[in-house]
N, C-alpha and C positions, 0 to 999 in steps of 0.2 A: 249573132246577137243571143245571148242566152238568159233573156228576160221570160219568164214563164208567168202566165195569165189565166186564171180560172175564174169563169164568169158565169154566176148561178147554175152551177154543176150539181147535179142531183143524180144520185146511182140508187136503183131499186133493183132489188133481188128476188126472184120468185120465192115463195115460202111454201111450207107444207099446206096441202089441202086447199092451194090457190091463193094463200095469204101473203100479200107482196110485204116486203121488207125493206124499208128504206135505210140505207145506210150512210148516205149523205144526202143533204139537203140544201137546195139553193146555196151553194157554198162559191164563195167569191174571194179570191186572193190574188194579190199581186206581189211578185218576187224579182225583185231587180237583178241585172246582170251582176255575176259575182258574188252574190249575197248567199249566205250561209243560214237557213231557216230551219228550225227544228217544228215539227209536228208532233204532239204529245196529247196524253188523255188515256184514260182507261181501257182495257179491251172491250172492242166494240165500238169505240167513239168514232170510227170512220178513217182513221190515219191510214191504214194500209189500202183501203178502197181509193182514197186519194191519190196515193203513189202509185197505183197500179193502173190507175186511169189515165195519169200523167205518162206510165211508160208506154201505154197502150195495150196493156194486158187484160184490162176491163173494158168494156164498152161504156160511154156515157149515156144515161137514160136521156136526159137532156141538159142543156147547158154548151159550153164551149171550151175547149182549152187551146191556148196559143203559146207558141214558143217562137220568141223574136217577135215577128211581124206575119207569121204562117200559122193557118189554124190546122189542129193536129187531130181533129175529131176522126178524119176518115183515114189517116196516115199511116202505115204498117209501122209496126213497133222499131223494125230494122232501118226505117228512114227516119227516124226522131232524133238522130244525134245525140244519144244519151246511153247512160249505161246504170243497170240497177244492180245494188248488192244487198241481198235479202237474207233471211233467217235460214231458209232452206236453199243453201247454194246447191247447185249442180254442175259436179264435175264428172267429166268422162273417165270412167275407173281405168279404161285400158290404155288411157293416153299419159304419157308423162306430164310433170307440171309444164315445160316448156311447152309441150304441143296443146296443152289446155289454156295457156294464155295466148298461144299462137292462132289457136283456131276461129275464135271471132274474127282476128282480123283476115284471115284467109279467104272468111265469107263475104266480107267486103271487098275482095278482090285487091288487097295490099300485095306489093311486090315482096318477093323473098327477102329483099334488102332492108325494105321498110319494116316487114316483121321483126326481123331479127333485132334491129334498131329499138322498135316500140317495146319488144319483149324485154330487153336487157335494161332498159331505163325502168320500166315497171318493176322488173324483179330486184333492180338496187334498192328502188324506195321502200318497198316493202320486205327487205332483207329474205330475197328467196334464192339468191345465188348458188347457194351450196344444196338446193332442193332441186334445181331444173330436171335432172335425169330421172327422178324419184317418180314413183306412181302415187295417187290419193291415198290408197289403202293404207300406205306406211306412214302418213301423216298424221299429227295430233289435230285435234278439233281447231286449235287456234291457228296451226300453220295452213289446213285447209281454208280456212277463212280468209287468211293472207292471200293465199291464190285466188280465191273469188275476187277480192278487192283490187289485187294486181291486174287481173284479168279486166275489169272495170278502167282501171289505170290506162292499160295498153291502148285502149281503143281512143283515149284522149277526146272524150266528148264533150259539149257545151254544158250538159247537164249531168250531174250525179245523184242518182235517188238511192237512198239506203232504207230499207223497209226491216226494222229491228233487226241489223245485222250480226249482233252478237248475243242475242236471247239466250242462245244454246250454251254459249261458254260460261266457264266458271267465274267465280268475281274478279280474281287477279288478271285472270285474261281478258275478261271484258275491260278492265280497266286500262290495260295494254293496248288494247285495239282502239278505244275511244281517244286514248292520248295519239295513236298513230293517226287517225282521222284529223284530229285538231290539230298537228302539224301539217298534215297535208293540205288543210284548207288555206293555209297561207303561201302555198306554192303553185296551188292549180288557179288557172284561168278559167274557172268553170262556176258554175251555180251549184250549189249543194243544197238538197231538201233530205230531210233525216227525219224518220219515224221512230219515236222511241215511247212505250209504255212507261218506262221507269221515271218519274219525277227528278228523281237525282241525277240519272244520266241526260235528261232534257236540259236542266239546269246547267250543268257540265258542260254541256256542247254547244248551247244556244246563245247566239247574240240577239237573236229574235225569236221567241218561241210564241207558237199558235196552240192553244189550248181548246182541245175539242171535247164534246160530249155529245150523244146521242145525233152526231152527222153534222153538227152545227158549231161554229166558234164561238167560244165562249169570252175568250179575249187573247189580243193580238199585242204584242209590244216586245221591248227588251227585258231580257231574262230577269235583271235584277227589280225593274219598275214593276213588271206583273207579280213578283214574290212580294215585293213591299206595299204594292197598290192593289190587291185583287179585286177585279169588278164584282165578284160575288162569292157566295160561300162555297159554292163548287170548287171554283180555281184556288180559293184560299185553302181549302181542304185537301185538295189533290195534291198542291205544291208543297213540299215540305216533310222532312223525316226527323221525328215524330211529325203527324199533322198539328195544324192550329187546332186549339182548344176553343170550343164555341161554349159559352156561358150565358144560360137566358136570364133576363132581369128585366126592370123597368127603368126608365130614365124621368127626370124632373129636372126643370130649368130652376136656377137659383141665381139671379142676377147674370153674372159674365159666365156661369158656370154650368155644367151639366152633371147631376149627381145620378150615378149608376148604382143600383141594388140589386143584388143577385136574387133570383127568385128564391122561393122557399127557406126564407131567412138563412142564406147561404152568408158565407163570411166575407165574400168581395163586395167592398164598397169604395168606387173611385169617383174623384172628382176631376173631372175633365174640362179644359176650356172650350167655351161655346165657340170661340173663333176657329178650332180644328174641326168643328162638326155642324157648319151653320145649318145645315140641312136636318138636324136633329130635333130642332124644335117642334116639328109636327108630329113628333112621336112623344112626347111629354105625355107621361101617365101610360102609354102604351107598352106592349112588349115589345123587346129588341133583344138581339143576340150580341154578345161583346165577345170579339176576336182576339185572342193572344196566343202567339207563337211560343213554344216551350223554351225557347232560348230569352225571351223576355220576361220571362218569371225567374227570379235570383232569391239565394237566401238573402233575408233582409240586413242592409248593415245602414239605412237610414230610418227616420222615424215615420215619414211621410209615404203615400201610396202604398201602403202595406196590407195585407191580408193573413189571418192565421188559418192554418190547415193541419190537419193530421197526415203524417207520411205513412202511407201505407206499403209502399215497397221502394226499395233502391235498389237501382241497377247500376252499378259502376260501369265506366266506359273507358278507364284509362284517366285521359286529363279532365273528362267531365263525366256527369252522372246524369241519368234520369230519374228523379223523383216522383212518384205516382202519389198526389195529392187528394186528399178528401176534404172539400170544403163545407160538406153538411149537405149541399144540392147536387154538386158536381164532381167528376172526377176529372182533375186535370194533371198535366204532365208540366214538369220544370225539368230543361236542361240547364243544370247547373254547371256553369264554367269553372267552379272551385271544386269539382268532384264530389265527394259525398258533403264536403263542408262540416262535418261534425252531428251531422243530423243522423238520426236512426228511424228505423221503421217501427210503428207503432207510437210515436212521440209527436207532442205537437211543436211546430215552428212558425215562425214569421218569415213572408215571402214579400218582396217588394216587386213592382210593376214598371216597366218603362213606359211612361205615359205617351212618349213619342211616337209609338209602334201600336197602340192600340187601335183597333176596328170596332165599328158598330156596322151592324146589318140588320136590313128589315126581315124577319122572319116569315112573311107572307111571301115576298118576291125573291128572296134571297140575295137582293144587291146591297152592295156597299153603301152606307150613308155618309154622305160627305157635305 
């Protein structure tokens, strides 16, 4: 069984002058057999600490880690039936690629026949057949990372752990390696836990993503659901590039509608259905934050749900364009699906909002108002 469970796990590191640093706090998570889970969040969120504790490379301060039905807290890394692919891979420079793939198997007392079979299978999966006699120093960064991945595959573990594995690669190589892992997930009979700081990478890789911040889970769910229905302003701002626009203002209730008015006489004024935000009634007359993703702000083609803004900057992106807008109180970004759409920097234009994708947040707690 390759179910992974973490129960109230905390990791505390000793700090300078005796000040302890809590990297992970009361962290609980159940990962089912053969599930693919992505841990994401900014640098320092605790992702790598979680992965390394599962691997047995970091001691757990408190709590429990279970693999299948076995408690792992005191089990040596080599006895956990898992493999780790990390950003800083360690290849043996004097060994050939073949020997780098074979060495962990030899340590686990595999027979020569088994080693040859496992190495050949792993090399074929990650396209290393032509490189088996070469030394690591003659390989590109991407090829070395494929060796690290192949070494993990050769072990045929129940659990694969990835800790920012492709962070040191350039963008094209990173995309190719992500595609490689995405293909592998469908042919491996294993559980996969993947840590990534890049939110774009997390969205591309994850069926289920765990958004972390300051050592705790901010939200856990399907990638699309978490993107479309963020639990709070942190998640909303972390996922997405460009990030979500946050617009401060107030609301008032008008029969079956909520009227949002941007602060400081800004130009954004929207009428929202109260049925979409029943919890907003308690915020009537109080400050709220309106959340709008850039792709939900488009050059106006309708007469409703629009606002005027000055176009400060136009960034062409080929088929799309990022338009930086000044509303009078806020600077917001629109990702125009029409490219520049005839608008020019320094000119005033009308923009429309997809009301189905609007979010309201409590500025005090940061939570989404539903």
